C-alpha positions in Angstrom: 0.0 0.0 0.0 1.2 3.5 -0.8 0.1 6.1 1.8 0.5 9.8 1.7 0.2 11.3 5.2 -0.6 15.0 5.2 1.9 15.7 2.4 2.7 19.2 1.3 5.2 20.7 -1.1 6.3 24.3 -1.2 8.5 25.7 -3.9 9.8 29.3 -3.7 7.0 30.2 -1.2 4.3 28.8 -3.5 2.2 25.8 -2.4 2.3 23.2 -5.1 0.7 20.5 -2.9 -1.2 21.2 0.3 -2.1 18.7 3.0 -2.8 15.6 0.8 -3.6 12.3 2.5 -4.4 9.2 0.4 -4.1 5.4 0.6 -3.6 3.4 -2.6 -3.9 -0.4 -2.5 -1.9 -2.9 -4.5 -3.6 -3.9 -7.7 -5.6 -0.7 -7.7 -6.2 1.8 -10.5 -6.2 5.4 -9.3 -6.8 8.4 -11.5 -5.6 11.9 -10.7 -8.0 14.3 -12.4 -7.6 18.0 -12.7 -6.8 20.9 -15.0 -3.3 21.9 -16.0 -1.3 23.2 -13.0 -3.7 21.6 -10.5 -0.8 19.6 -8.9 -1.1 16.2 -10.7 2.6 15.9 -11.8 3.8 17.4 -8.5 1.9 14.8 -6.6 3.2 11.9 -8.7 6.8 13.1 -8.3 6.3 13.0 -4.5 4.8 9.4 -4.8 7.8 8.4 -7.0 10.5 9.9 -4.7 11.7 12.3 -7.4 10.8 15.1 -4.9 10.7 15.2 -1.2 7.7 16.8 0.6 8.2 20.0 2.5 5.9 18.5 5.2 4.3 15.1 5.8 5.5 11.7 4.9 5.2 8.9 2.2 4.9 5.3 3.3 5.0 2.1 1.2 4.0 -1.2 2.6 4.3 0.1 6.2 7.7 1.7 5.7 8.5 5.4 5.7 10.1 6.0 2.3 10.0 9.8 2.4 13.8 10.1 2.1 14.4 7.0 -0.2 15.8 7.9 -3.6 13.7 7.0 -6.7 16.6 4.8 -7.8 16.1 2.7 -4.8 12.4 2.2 -5.3 10.7 -0.1 -7.8 8.9 2.6 -9.7 8.0 3.1 -13.4 6.9 6.5 -14.6 5.8 7.6 -18.1 5.3 11.2 -19.1 3.3 12.8 -21.9 6.8 14.1 -23.0 8.1 10.6 -23.8 11.7 9.7 -22.8 13.7 7.0 -24.7 17.4 6.2 -25.2 18.1 7.7 -28.7 21.1 5.4 -29.5 19.2 2.2 -28.7 16.7 0.4 -30.9 13.1 0.1 -29.9 13.8 -3.5 -28.9 16.7 -2.4 -26.6 14.8 0.5 -25.2 12.0 -1.9 -24.1 14.5 -4.5 -22.9 16.6 -2.1 -20.8 14.9 -2.5 -17.4 14.9 -6.3 -17.8 18.6 -6.3 -18.5 19.3 -4.1 -15.5 17.2 -6.6 -13.4 19.4 -9.5 -14.7 16.7 -11.4 -16.5 17.7 -14.2 -18.9 17.8 -13.7 -22.6 14.7 -15.9 -23.4 12.6 -14.1 -20.7 13.7 -10.7 -22.0 12.8 -11.6 -25.6 9.4 -12.9 -24.6 8.5 -9.9 -22.5 9.7 -7.4 -25.1 7.8 -9.0 -27.9 4.6 -9.3 -25.8 4.7 -5.6 -24.9 5.6 -4.7 -28.5 2.6 -6.6 -29.9 0.2 -5.0 -27.4 1.4 -1.5 -28.4 1.6 -2.2 -32.1 5.4 -1.8 -32.2 6.5 -5.2 -33.6 7.4 -3.7 -37.1 9.6 -1.1 -35.5 11.7 -3.1 -33.1 14.9 -2.6 -35.1 14.4 1.1 -35.5 15.8 3.9 -33.3 13.5 6.4 -31.6 14.5 9.1 -34.0 13.1 7.0 -36.9 9.7 6.9 -35.2 6.7 9.2 -35.0 5.8 10.9 -31.8 3.1 8.4 -31.1 5.4 5.4 -31.7 8.0 6.9 -29.4 5.3 7.3 -26.6 4.3 3.7 -27.1 7.9 2.6 -26.7 8.1 4.4 -23.4 4.9 2.7 -22.3 6.2 -0.7 -23.3 9.3 -0.2 -21.2 7.1 0.6 -18.2 5.0 -2.5 -18.9 7.9 -4.9 -18.9 9.5 -3.4 -15.7 6.8 -5.0 -13.5 7.2 -2.2 -11.0 5.2 -2.1 -7.8 4.2 1.5 -8.4 3.4 2.6 -12.0 2.9 6.4 -12.6 1.5 7.5 -16.0 1.3 11.3 -16.5 -1.1 11.9 -19.4 0.6 9.1 -21.3 -1.9 8.8 -24.2 -2.2 12.4 -25.2 0.1 12.0 -28.2 -1.6 8.8 -29.6 -4.3 8.5 -32.2 -7.9 8.1 -31.1 -8.2 4.3 -31.9 -5.0 3.4 -30.1 -6.0 5.6 -27.1 -9.3 3.7 -26.7 -7.6 0.3 -27.0 -5.0 1.2 -24.4 -7.5 2.8 -22.0 -9.2 -0.6 -21.9 -6.0 -2.8 -21.8 -3.7 -0.9 -19.5 -5.7 -1.4 -16.2 -5.9 -5.1 -16.9 -2.1 -5.3 -17.6 -1.0 -3.6 -14.4 -3.7 -5.1 -12.2 -2.4 -8.6 -13.0 1.0 -7.6 -11.6 -0.5 -6.3 -8.3 1.1 -2.9 -9.0 -0.4 0.3 -7.7 -1.4 2.1 -10.9 -1.7 5.9 -10.9 -2.9 7.7 -14.0 -3.0 11.5 -14.4 -5.4 13.1 -16.9 -7.1 16.4 -17.5 -10.1 14.7 -19.2 -13.1 13.7 -17.1 -14.3 11.2 -19.8 -10.9 9.4 -19.6 -11.3 9.0 -15.8 -14.8 7.5 -16.4 -13.5 5.1 -19.0 -10.7 3.9 -16.8 -12.9 3.4 -13.7 -11.1 2.5 -10.5 -10.9 5.4 -8.1 -10.4 9.0 -8.8 -8.9 11.9 -6.9 -9.9 15.3 -8.1 -7.3 18.0 -7.8 -7.6 21.8 -7.6 -4.7 24.2 -6.8 -2.6 21.5 -5.2 -5.4 20.0 -3.0 -7.3 16.8 -3.4 -10.9 17.8 -3.2 -12.3 14.3 -3.2 -11.1 10.7 -3.5 -13.2 7.6 -4.0 -14.7 5.2 -6.6 -14.7 7.1 -9.9 -18.4 6.8 -10.6 -19.3 7.9 -7.0 -17.1 11.0 -7.2 -18.7 11.9 -10.6 -22.3 11.3 -9.3 -21.9 12.7 -5.8 -19.3 15.5 -5.7 -19.0 16.8 -2.2 -18.4 20.4 -3.4 -18.8 22.6 -6.4 -15.0 22.6 -7.1 -15.1 18.8 -7.5 -18.2 19.0 -9.7 -16.5 21.5 -12.0 -13.4 19.4 -12.2 -15.5 16.4 -13.3 -17.2 18.2 -16.2 -16.2 18.7 -19.8 -17.7 20.7 -21.5 -17.8 23.0 -18.4 -20.5 22.4 -15.8 -23.7 24.4 -16.2 -24.5 26.5 -13.1 -26.9 29.2 -11.9 -27.2 31.0 -8.6 -30.8 31.2 -7.4 -33.1 31.1 -4.4 -35.1 28.2 -2.9 -38.6 29.3 -2.0 -40.8 26.6 -0.4 -40.5 23.5 -2.6 -39.2 25.3 -5.7 -36.0 26.8 -7.0 -36.7 30.1 -8.6 -34.6 30.7 -11.7 -36.0 34.1 -12.6 -38.3 35.3 -15.4 -41.1 33.3 -13.8 -39.4 30.0 -14.2 -39.7 27.7 -11.2 -37.9 24.4 -10.9 -39.6 22.0 -8.4 -37.1 20.7 -5.9 -36.6 17.0 -6.2 -37.1 14.8 -3.1 -33.3 14.9 -2.2 -33.5 18.7 -1.8 -37.2 19.3 -0.9 -36.4 19.8 2.8 -33.3 22.0 2.7 -33.8 25.4 4.1 -35.0 28.3 2.0 -31.8 30.2 1.0 -29.6 31.1 -1.9 -28.0 28.1 -3.7 -26.0 27.2 -6.8 -27.6 24.5 -8.9 -25.5 22.6 -11.4 -26.0 20.1 -14.1 -23.9 18.4 -16.8 -24.1 19.6 -20.4 -25.7 16.3 -21.4 -28.4 16.8 -18.8 -29.6 20.1 -20.5 -31.7 19.3 -23.5 -33.2 21.0 -26.5 -36.0 18.4 -26.6 -38.2 17.6 -23.7 -36.7 14.5 -22.1 -39.7 13.7 -19.9 -42.8 15.0 -18.3 -41.0 16.4 -15.3 -38.5 18.6 -17.3 -38.9 22.3 -17.0 -38.6 24.6 -20.1 -36.3 27.6 -19.8 -36.3 30.3 -22.5 -32.7 30.9 -23.5 -30.8 32.8 -26.2 -28.3 31.0 -28.5 -24.8 32.5 -28.4 -22.9 30.1 -30.7 -23.2 26.6 -32.0 -20.2 24.2 -32.4 -20.9 21.3 -34.7 -18.5 18.3 -34.4 -20.4 15.9 -36.7 -22.1 13.4 -34.4 -22.6 16.1 -31.7 -23.4 19.8 -31.4 -22.4 22.1 -28.5 -25.0 24.8 -28.3 -24.0 27.7 -26.1 -26.9 29.5 -24.4 -27.4 32.5 -22.2 -30.2 32.7 -19.6 -30.3 35.6 -17.1 -26.7 35.9 -15.9 -25.9 32.3 -16.6 -24.0 30.9 -19.6 -24.8 27.2 -20.4 -23.7 24.6 -22.9 -26.0 21.9 -24.3 -24.4 18.7 -25.5 -26.9 17.6 -28.2 -26.7 14.6 -30.5 -26.5 15.1 -34.2 -26.3 18.4 -36.1 -28.2 21.3 -34.6 -28.1 24.6 -36.4 -29.2 27.9 -34.8 -28.6 31.5 -35.6 -26.9 33.7 -33.0 -29.4 35.4 -30.7 -32.1 32.9 -31.7 -34.5 32.1 -28.8 -34.9 28.4 -27.9 -36.4 26.3 -25.1 -33.8 24.4 -23.0 -35.1 21.7 -20.7 -33.8 20.9 -17.2 -34.8 17.7 -15.6 -34.9 18.2 -11.8 -33.7 14.7 -11.1 -30.3 15.5 -12.7 -29.5 18.7 -10.8 -26.8 19.1 -8.1 -27.3 21.7 -5.4 -24.5 23.5 -3.5 -24.8 25.9 -0.6 -23.2 29.4 -0.3 -20.1 27.7 1.1 -19.8 25.6 -2.1 -20.5 22.3 -0.3 -23.1 19.8 -1.5 -26.6 20.2 -0.1 -29.2 17.7 0.9 -28.7 14.0 0.2 -25.6 14.9 -1.8 -23.9 16.3 1.3 -24.6 13.0 3.2 -23.5 10.7 0.4 -20.3 12.7 -0.2 -19.4 12.9 3.4 
């Protein structure tokens, strides 16, 4: 088990990591999700031993390894900026950790060819990295991490340079590969949908703090605060500040959204309600959905989907709609909110109602 105990890292007076405590079990898949500069790489460097925390400690299998050098730990790390040995062939790059470990020639050959086949590198084993595309070089770095059989595997946005089809294949295969070894698998990404595809557990990060850590689908469905909900939304989370009056949320302009059972008994006060872009619809999704008159700002058509940007009162929303949806700027449309899909946060940014209880 890898355990971070109230770990912080300060550089030049700036807090890069603040008070992080986590426990990661062997054979587990753990995603670090957050925007650029949220602290994902800094946290992984502390896990690996590349950096030492300013405060707190790092433990592995019951031993304090805070001061142990990365060279003395069984760690594999792959960055988005791939690193290979330029004078070695792809085969030798992949084989290098096995040779250092003193494995026999037959074992090395079998492991190298297995990893190369998985990562579609077999035709390139005799080439040097400079003869490869960027994606092929990244796959070589991934293959080297696979054969190392490390107890802690850290992947820092490793698939960003790969084509779509290969990314999808590896997202499915990588957790299986590392789970079989019993390694602790940590995967950093800026993409919420990648965290959902990978599954396992997710830690959401913001400004060097872990805002929530737990089973990925639970963090997504039941964020304990608005910061976590925003982190787990792409396109950006739709929000609006409003008042609860009786059993309704009052959106303005005469629009009232009935409070669903989870929030019916929370006190009358000012709240922020939030909902994912795919939970805002241009077609009535059910009889309980409430129509909101909104003005189109711009429409982005990607082919199979359209992102329709809307304005309502002081709010700016995005609808993720299937198919091609064409609207003129300033055109008025009806957008539908289904109360059962809303999240509610208090003035302190913390989840309200049942969400608060489930996220506690």
